N, C-alpha and C positions, 0 to 999 in steps of 0.2 A: 441211222444204224439199222442194218438189215435184221429182221427178226430171227431169233434162234429157236430151235424146237423146245416146246414146253416139256418139262420133265414129268413123266408119268411113272406109275409103279407096276405096270403090267409086263415088264420084261424080266423073266426069271433070271436070277443071278445078279441083277443090278442092285445098287445100293438102296434105291427106293423099295424095290421088291422085298429086300431083306428086312426093311423096317416093318412092313406089314406082316410078313410071314415068319420072322424070327424075333425081332425086338419086341413087337407088341404082345405076342403070346407070353413072353417072359415077364414083361411089365404087368400085364393083367394078373398073372399069378401072384406077383409080389404085392399088388394092390389088394387082392382078395385075402392074402395071408396077413396083411398089416392091420386090418380092422375087422371086427366081427360082424360083417355084413350078413343079413338074413337070406333065406332062400330066394326071395323075389329079386333082391339086388344082385345076388350071385348069378342067377339065371339071366338077368338082363345084360350083365357084363359078358357072359359067355355067348349070348345071342349076338351081341355087338361084334365080338371077335370073329364069329363065323360069318356074319354078314359082310364084314370089312375085307374078307379074303375071297369069298365066293358069291356074294350077293350084289344087290343093286342099291344105289344111294336112295334113301328114303328121307322125306322131310321130318323135322322135329315133331314130336308128339307131346312134349312137356310144355309147361307154362312159364318158362324163363322169360325175363324181360327182353331178351334178344331174339325171341321167337320170330317176330316179323322181319328182323334184319336178315336172319338166316334163310327165311323163305325167299327173300330177294336175292341174297348172295348165291343161292343155289338154283336160280331159275333156269340155268343152262345145263345143269348136271343131274337133276332129279331123274331117277329111272335108269341111269347109266351104271355100268359096273364100276365099282370103286376104283379098280386099277386103270380105267380109261379116263378118269377125271385127272386134272392137274395134281401132281403130287402134293404141292403146297396146300391145295384146297382139301384134298382127301385126308391128309395127315392132321390138319387143323380140325376138321370136322370129327375125326376120330376122338380127339380129346374132348371136344364139346359133348359128344354123345356119351363118352365115358362118364363125365360128370352127371349127365341125366340118368344113366343106368345105375349109378350109386346113390341116387336120391337127392343130389345136391340142389336141384331146382324143384323138388317135390314139396308136398305139404306135410310130410311125415317127420320123424325124429332125425333123419339123416339130412334134412334141409340145411344147407350152408356148411356142412362138414367137409373140409378139404380132404379128399382121399389120399393126397400126397403128403399130408402133414407129418405122418410118422417118419418119412424119409428126410424131410426138411429138418424136423426137430433133432433127429439123431445126428445129422451132419453138423448142425449149428452147435450142438453140445459136445462134439467130438474133440479128442485131444489135439488133432491137427489144427483146429482153430486157435487153441491156446498157444501153440508153437508159432503160428503165423502172427498173432497179435503181439507176442513177446518180441518178435523180430522188429517191431516198430521202434523199439529203443535204439536200434542201430542207426536209425535215420536222424537221430537227434542232432548230431554234429555236422550234418551235411548242409551245403548251401541250398537255398530255396530251389534253384534250378535242378540240382541233383535230386532233391526230394521229389520234385515234380516228375522227373524221369523215372525214379524208382516206384512211385505210386502209380504212375501210368502203366508201367510194366506189370505191376501187381494186379491192376484191374484187367489188363489184357489176358494174362495167363490164368487169372482166376476164372476166366470163361471156360476153362477145362472142367470146373466143378459143376457139371451139368448132370443132374441125377438121371434124366432120361437116357443120357449117353453113358454115364459112368456105371450105372447098374448093369448094363448089358454089353459094354464094349470089351473086346479082347485085346491084350497087349499086341502091339505091332512092332516088329523088329525092322531095322533099316536105318535110314537117315535120322540123326538125332533131332530133337525139337529145334525150331528156329523160325525166325521171321522170313516170310517169303517176299514181303515188301514192307517198307517202313517210312511213313510220312510224318513221324512223330514231331519232327522239328517244326513243321507247319502248324501242327495242332498246339504245340506249346505256346506259340505266339498269337494264337487266334483271339483269345479274350482281350489281351492287351491291345492288339491292333484294332479291336472294335470298341475301344474305350471302356474296357472292363464291364461289358454289358451282361446280358442274360445268356447263360449256358443251359441248354437242354440236354438231359441225359436220359435216353430211353433204355431202361434196365432190361436185363435178360433174366438171369437166374437169381434165386434167393440164396440164403445161407452163405457158404464160403465164397461165392462170387459177389454177393451184394455187400459184404463187409468191406472189401477193398474198393468197391465203387463208392461207398459212403465215405471212406477215408480220403479218396480222391476229391470228393465234393467238399469235405472239410478243408482240405488243403487249398482248393480254389477260392473258398470264401475267406480263409484265414490270411492267405497271402494277397488278398484283394485282386486276384486274377479274374474274378467274376463278381459282379455286384449282386447277382441273384442266380440261383440254380433251380431249375424246374426238373424234378425227377418224375418220369412217367413209368407207371407200373400197369400190370394187367388188371382188369376189373373183376376177374375171378380166376381160380386156379387153372393152370394151363400147361401143357407140355411137361408135366410132372413137377418141375422145379421153378417155373417162371414166377417172378416176384409179384406179389400183391401188396396192398397196404398193410395187411396183417404181418407179412414177412418183413416189411420195412420196420415196423414197430419191434418185432422180435429181434432184428439185427441191431437196432438202436439199444435195446435193453441189454443185449449181449455185450456191446461195446461199453456201456455205462457200468456194467457189473464186473468188467475185466480187472484183474489185479495189476495188469500192466498200466502204469500211469498214463502213457501216451494214448492208449486206446480209450481209457476211461475219460480222459479230458476231451478227446475228440467226440466221444458219444455225448457228453454234456454240451459241448458247443453246438453239435448238430441239433440236439433237442431244443436248445435256445434259439437256433436259427429258424426252426419251424415256428416258434412263438412269434418271431419278428418277421416272418415270411421272406427271409433271405433264402430259405430252403422251402420250396413248395412241392408237395407231392400231388400229382394229378393222374387221372386215368381217362380212358375213352373207350367206347365199345369197339372202335376200329382196331384197337390193339389185339383183339381176339378174332379179327376178321381173317378169312382165308384168302386175302387179296394182297397184291403188291402195294407199296406206298404210293405208287403212281396214281392209284385210285382212291386216295384218302379223301374224306369229305371236306368241304370248304372250311368248316369251323376249326378242324384240326390243322389244316394247312395254314390258316391265319395264325394260329398259336405258334407254329414253328417259324413263320416268316420273319418275325422280329428278333430271332435269336442271333447272337454273335456266332454261335456254332451249335449244331446238334450232334451229339455223340450217340451213335447207335451201337449197342452192345450185342454181341453174340451172333450165332449162326442164323437163327430164324429172322432176326432183323435184317441181316445181310441179304438173305434170300428175298425178302420183301422189298428191300431197297433196289437191288439191281435186276430183279425178276428171276423167278425160279426156272431158269432156262439153260440150255446147254450152250452157253456162250463160249467162243474160243477164249482161252485164258488170257490171251494178249489183247482182248478187247479193252480199250481205254476205260478206266474207271469213270472218267468224266462223261463218257457217252452213256453209261448205264445209270449213273447217279445224278446226272445234271438236272433232272426233273425236280429234285427235292427243293422245297421253298426256302431253305437257308443253307449257308455253308454246312457241310456235313462231313463227319468223320466216322469211319467204321472200325471198331475194335472187335476182332473176331478170331477165335481158334476154329480151324477148318474141320467141319463135321458133316459136310454134304458135298455134292458134286460141283456146286456153283462156285465159280471164282472168275474174276476179271482183273484187269490192271496189272498183270504180271509181265516181267521182261521175258522175251522169247528164250533167252539162254537159261534163265531160272527154271522155266517150265521144262526145257529139255533135260536139265540136270536132275530135277525132281522125278521126272518120268523114267529116267535111266535107272533109278533104284528099284523099280518094279514093285513098290509097295503102295498101298492106297493112301497117299499123302493128302488127298483132298478130303477124305472121310475119317481119318484115324484120330483126329484131335491132337496130333503131334506137331502141327505147324500153325502159324498164326500170321495175321496181317494187321497193319494200321494203314488205312487209306483215307485220304482227305481230298475233298473237292470244294472249290469256291474260296480257297484261301491262298495267299501267295506271300 
């Protein structure tokens, strides 16, 4: 496969440029408004914002456990302008530096305080969650295959509940939401075809997205579609709403406390599944790395290698899977994702420029609408490689 240009954020008017010059300033202000940070934290955050748009990339100065890893990951970009670094690298580093600026890795009172927690908490407690959990009752009379399809769709479209995207995105008119490609039939059969083995699910967002992810996990275990599910989360808060272990526990508590019987029972089953290790939650420093999955370390590659299928949720995982590059949209998904050590499925709503595996006619149809379908979050995909 011929290399495609790596996406950077130094082109005014491009989507990556807007992330640094429009989205990040709004997010920073919301973070500073959400918690009573002192002058030192506020100044550090403001300095980061200025540096990320007009300055050079500097190594970490905090004492986080990942300090040495970032020194290595950044060996080729230190001292270069932020916009000239790969977009994936620079955007990831922005969120790592934002944590440091708010004192997350420091020795003071703000150590370990999630700066995004107010947004996550508000979303999880919101009335929309009650409505979505109440709708579970409608699945009660469906056949298992139909419930699988409905829960998979819920997990897919739940990916729109991305706080870093939702807090700043503007409505986009044009083509209604829809799947640009759908390999769901392959995914449905994957665990059974592999002898109901281990399914890995790499989570994306907390809150309203993590709830349907957990309900899908419960269904896989309850219907014996998987003998074991391994749920992978971030080791620390990341990209505003990315899920951590604390977010998993919050989501489980939300399910268990729901007045909707179906949700409450699912929450209890998942709680018990963790006791028996049918559901295992894991993390790894590489999940916060600014690198594609092609460069994952051997220990993580070994973990994935034995899975019947690995499901990657969300836009960031997709960018890391296929490479954050300007591939032609008709590039075969297998060419971009074939390096992954297990059969792999991507469930993603489109919120960045990267996309592969589309039919040429579909691309022409979408482009004809003249709206930013790649970045608006109005379209989605289910892509599978390694299963037949």
